Structure formats: C-alpha cells, structure tokens
N, C-alpha and C positions, 0 to 999 in steps of 0.2 A: 504494500500500500504506500503510495507516494505521499509526501508531506502535504501537498495541495488537497489531496483527497481526505486526509485526516483533518485538515483545517475546515473543510466543508461540513464535517459532522457536528451534530449538536452536542451539548454537554452530556446528556444522558447516553447518547450513542458512544461518546468517547469513553465513558465509564464502563459501558458494556464491552467495548473493544479491548479495554485494558484488562478486564477480568478474563476475557477469552484468550488474550495473548499470554497472560501469566499462566493460565491452565495449559496452554499449548507448550510453553516453555518447560513446565513441570513434566509433561508427558514426554517431551523430547529427551530431557535429562534422564528420565526413568528408562526410556527405550534404549538410550545409549549405554546406560549402566548394565542393562540386561542383554546387550548385544542384539537387540531386535531392530535397531535403527542403523542403517549403513550410511546415510547421508548426513555427514557432520556439518555441512554448511547451513542446515536449518537452524542450528543453535544460534550463531551470531545474527542471522537474519531476523529471528524472533526477538532477540535482545534489542536490535536496532528498532524494530517495530514498537516495542515497549518504550524505548527512549523517545521516539518521535511522539507517541501519544502523551507521555508525561511532559514533554517540552511544550506541546500545544496547550495542555491543561495549565501548566505554569504560566505561560504567556497570558492566557485568559484571566488567571487569578491576579497577576500583576496589573493588567489593564483595568480590572474591576476595582482593585485597591487604589489605583491612581485616580480613577474617576470618582471614587468615594471621597478621596482627599480633596479633590478639586471642588466637589459639591459641598463638602464641609467647610472649606475655606471661603466659599462664597456667602455663607451664612454669617450675619453680623454677630450672633451669639457666640459662635465658635471663635471669632476674632477677639471678642471681649474676654472670653475664657482664657485664650492663649495669652493675652496681655496681662491678665490677673495672675496667671501662672508664672510669668516671667518676673513680675514684681515680687511675688512670694519667694521665688528662688533666689532673688538678689540679697 
C-alpha cells in the first residue's frame, strides 16, 4: 500500500489497517519460526506498512494538536490565563 493510499483512508480505517498489519506481522514471524514461510521479504514489507500507517496517524495527531492550539490562542480567555500564569511564575 502506497503512502498516498494510506493518507486517503479515514481515521477508523487507519486503525483497522494497523490492527490487520500487526496481526499479519505476528503471523509472518510465527511462520518463519516454524519454517512454514519461505518468503523472508514479507517481514520488512509488513514492518514498513506499519510504519507508514503510524506516520500518517502521527501527522494527523500533530495537525489536530496544532489546530487546537491555534483555536485556543484565538480565545481572549486563554490569552488572559496565559498572562496571569506568566505573572504568577515571575
């Protein structure tokens, strides 16, 4: 799965894909340990897939946090609270 395809997924689909990929990784490791799997290249490919999914999830979390900070800084009460906190810390 390409990174552009992963970015097109919704948050719920990303979580489901992550669970599926982790289960697949466990199965591949088990099959390699019991000599049932001969294709060793599936292991790093699955790990890369997990990393891509986690990267997109982290990007979205950082974007949500940044937008929440911007929204909070636009509110006058948040600015006043920050000013009061700075005075108290001094």
